[in-house]
N, C-alpha and C positions, 0 to 999 in steps of 0.2 A: 413565390411564398416556398420556393424550395429550398432557398437562403434560410428560411424562417425556419421550416422542418430540421436543417440540416443546425442550424442554432439551439434548438428546442433540446435535441438529438445528443448533441456533445455532451450539453450539463447532466443528462438524465440517464445516459444509455452504459456507459463504460466506468468503472467502478476500481480502480489500479488500487490496491493499497497503498496504502501514503502514510508513513512513509514503506517503503518495501521492507518485505518481515525477513530480508536477507540483505547480506554485501557475497558480493566473490570474490573468492581470494584466494592469489593466485602462489605457488611454491617457487620459491626465488630459484630452488636446488633442481628440481624435475621441470618446472614448467605445469602441473597440475594445477587445475581450479576444484574449488571444492565449494561449497555454502556455508558463512559462516556459522550457522549455526550449527552443522553436522559435522562431525570428523570425517577422513576419506574413508570409504569402502572399496576393498579389493572389486566387486561388482557392480560399482557406481561410477557411471562418469561425466562429469560434467562438461560443459561446452556453449561455445558460443555458436550461432548458426547465423550467415549475411541470408538477404530476401533479396527476392527482384525490384521490392520497392527502396532498397537503402537501406534499410533497417537491420538490426542484429539481436538478434533474439538468442535468451538464454534457455538450456534444453539441460534436461536430467535422464541418462540412458541406464537402466537396470538389468542387468545380465540376468536371465536364468540356467544354468547349464543344463536342465531338463525341458524345456521349451520348444515348442516345435511351431510357435506363433510367439508373433510381437504385436504390442497393444502401442495404438498410438493414439496419446490422451490428450483432448481439448477440456482444460478445465471450465466452470465457471467464473462468474461474475464476483468481483471485489476479492477475488484468491489469487497466490502466485506461490512461485518453487516451495518457496520457504514452509508455507503453509500445508502446502500438496504431499510433501516430501516423503513422510513417515505411511501414508497412504500407497504413495506409490510403491513401495519397499513390502507393504502387506501385499496390496494385487499380487506382485510380481513373485511372492512366495504360495499366496492360496491358490493362482490361480495356475503355477508355471508357465507363466508367460514372461518375456524380454516385455517390457518397458520405457516409452519415451513421451515423455513430459514435456511442454516446453509452456515460457511466458508469450504472449503475446507483445506485439509493437506496443511499447508504453507501459508494458506490467512488470511486476518487479526490476529486474538490471537489465532489461530488454530496452534499446532507443528506440528514440520516435513519439509514434503517439496513438493510440489505441482507436480505429475503425474498424466497417465492415471490408473494406477492399484489403486493410495489411493484414485482416487477421486471415485471410483467404491465400496473402502470400507469406504468413508464418508456416499456416499448416502446407501449403507447396514444399516450403524448404524445408522443413520436419520430416516430409517424407523423403522427397530427396537426401534427405543425411540418413536416415535408414537404408535406401536402396546403397548408397554408395558408401557410407563409412561401415557399415553394419551388415554388409551384405545382404540383407533383408529383401527375400522378394515380392513383390507384390501379390499375390495368393497367398502369403503368410499372415498378410497384415489385415488388424481388424483395427478398424476406426473407432474409438472411445470418444461420443460428445457429451458432455455435461452442459443443463439450463443452455446459456447462450453458445455455449463450444457445439452445438447441436448443428449453428449456422456453421461454420465453419467445415466440421465432420460431412453432411452432408451435399456442403459446396464440391467435394474434394469427391467423394463418394459417388456423383453423379457419372464423374470422369473417369470412373476408373473398371471398369469390365471385366479385369480378374479379381477384384479381391475377396479376404475371404470370410468378411462378413463386417456388420455395425452395432456397435451397440446406444443405444439415445437414452439418454438418461436426463429426467427431468426435461424432455424438450419442448421446443415452441414454433408452432405454426409457422407464424411469421414476427417481426416486431410488431408491428401494427395490429395484427390479431391478439396482443399478450393486452393491450390497452382497449382496445375496442370490440366488437360481434361482426367484424366485416363480413361483410359473404362474396368478395372479391379481393385479386391483388391487385393493388392501388400500384402506378410509375414510382411513387415515392419510398413503398415499405423496403423493408431491407431485411435478409435472412428468411429467402419465402420458401421454407421448406415445406409448405403445402406444396408448391412445385415443383420438387424436386427430387421428393420421395418415390417418386412412380419409376424417375431415372433410373434407380439403383437395381443392380439385379444379384445382389448378394445375397444370402439371410441378412436379416433385420432383428435385433431383439428390442423393445421398448420397455421400458421401467420407468413406471408413475407412483406416486404417491397418491392417495386418493383423499384426501386431505390439502393438498398442495394451496396453499393462497396465494404465493404468486402467480405459478402459470398453472393452468389451471387440468386437473388429468384430462378434460375431454381433447388437450393438444396433444398430449400422446393417444388418444385414442382415435382420433380422427388419421394420423399417421402412420399407427398399426393398420386400419383400413386400406389404406394407400398404397400399402408395402407389395412389391410384386412376389416377393420370398419370405412370406411370417412365419416366425417363429414362436412359440407359446410367449404371451408377452406376460410379464409379472406385475399387477397393478397391488401395490403394498396398502393395505387396509390403515385408514390412520398416518400413514407416511406424511410428511411434510416437504418442503423444497430441499432440506438442507440434510438430512438424516435418515436418508435411506440404506447409506453405507453402516449404519446401526442394527435394521433387521438383518438376524438370522439367514431366513432365506433370499437375501439380498447374494450375497457369494455365493450362496448353494447352487442359487438358479445362473447363475454368469458361469460356476463352474460347470453345470450340464451344457450350459451352451456352447461353451468354449469346449469339449470334448464334441460335441455332436457335428460341430461345423471342419472340425478338424477329422473328421472323418470321410473318403473318399465319397464323392458324388453319388452313387449307386446304394450305399449305405447310408446315405441322409434323403431317400425315398420317404423311406417309413415316416418321418415326419411331416416332410412336408406334404403328405396327403391327410395326415391327422390334424393338421392347421385348423381348421375350418369349426369343428368343433369344440376351440376355445373361445369362450364367447370374454366379450371387453371388461367383461366386469370382474374378472378372477379376482379371488382376494387372496391375502394370506395374513394367517391370525397369528404365525410369529414375530413377536415385535419387544424390543428391550424397551421398556417402557420406564425401566428402571434409572437405564443408562441414559435417554436421551435427554436429562433436566437441564444439563449444565456442557456438558462434551462437545458441543457445538456452537462455537460461536458465532458464527456464522448467521444466524439468526436475529441479533442484534443489531437493529438500525444504525446505523451511520450518521444520519441527518435525523435532524428534527420533525417529529409528525406534520410541524406548521409549515418549514420548506418544503415538505412534501406535498401537502395538501396545495401551498400558494404553483411547487410546476404544475401541476395536475389540472389544478386550474386553466394554466395555461395553455395546455394540451385540449385542455376541455371546447376553448375558445377556436380555436385550432378547427375542430371535429368539424365545425359549421361549414368552414372552408374548404376543407378535404370532400363531405358530398356534395359539393359544388361543383369540385374541379373534377370530380367521377363524370358529370355530363360531357367535361370540356375537353378532357385528357384521355378518350381513348384512344386518339389516335397515335398516341405515345407510350402505352404501355407496354411496349414492348424494347423500348429506346434504353439499351442496356448504359450509355453515358449519363444517363440523368441520374442512374443511383451512383455518381459519384457525388453529387450537390447532397444527399440524405447519410442521415447518420442512424443510428441504431435507435428505433422510438419503446425498447420494450421494459417492462418496469421495473428495471433491474435495483434500483434505489435498493428493494429489500432480499435481493437474489444476493444473498450475500453465501454464494455455495464457498464454502473452507471447509474441510474436515483436518483436525488436530488426531484423530484417533480410528480406529476402523474396528467395530466390534464382531467380529463376522461368525462368533461364533461357534 
């Protein structure tokens, strides 16, 4: 059964842009790497990073001279660095942070194939690069996970006790929970964020759209409730899965969060004590309706509705078997090696997490 689950997940879970949106260009004289779509910038460095699983991932580092924090950004599905590049530049400027964004194995011009375990190795390699190549300290780093990127983000955050902060953008409770309202964690599920979020010791900001049709807003709300160190969440009224950056309050709230976590622990006590008063249903009425029509091509489906229905029908048939397995697989729920046989079950065909421009207001 594990093999069948892995096979279905491999077809549905990961959608690297095909072909990639960029090429790697190496200057013969200087050896500098650039992305083919963009000219070289003095404050931007493009590099390749080896991972412990034998792949080599492409990363972009954006330097801000005013920064005291560094954002490690794990992007969403069906996007690559060529599509995220301009957003990274804007975030670095507006938030006054250094930023490292990277492509997962099998995405963009990174080698290998995408899988849950590979994404864990990818973020580890990116984090190590920040420490060794750019001198970033753990307590200065903010992990940012968007959609499927919340998986590697929380896997890493749960193991780092001195992180500055975590941002979860349209996060998932787990791969299977995107598809079905299951009440427990199965051995074959992946990205079990619901089990990892209580292990995170730093401040956590959750951002989610109330009209998200890919990952229901309840995912973000439940993760926020389980946080040890809650920060005021941002529930963007009318926000979908791929357009939250277009709401003016998105950038304002991020600025406020980063400004807060950069303060000393003593200075942060006031907001820690006040988080209980924030209701999960907090709304944002500031939205760029006019700008959201066509700027975000990520919402366009990459596959036909008929093909999607066929794939989902296969998963529906598997559901009956999954429910039977719940009774017989209790003894192997905690066996980590079983996860190697599974791939992500996120309903990610529609999660075309890609942004060409940010409208920060």
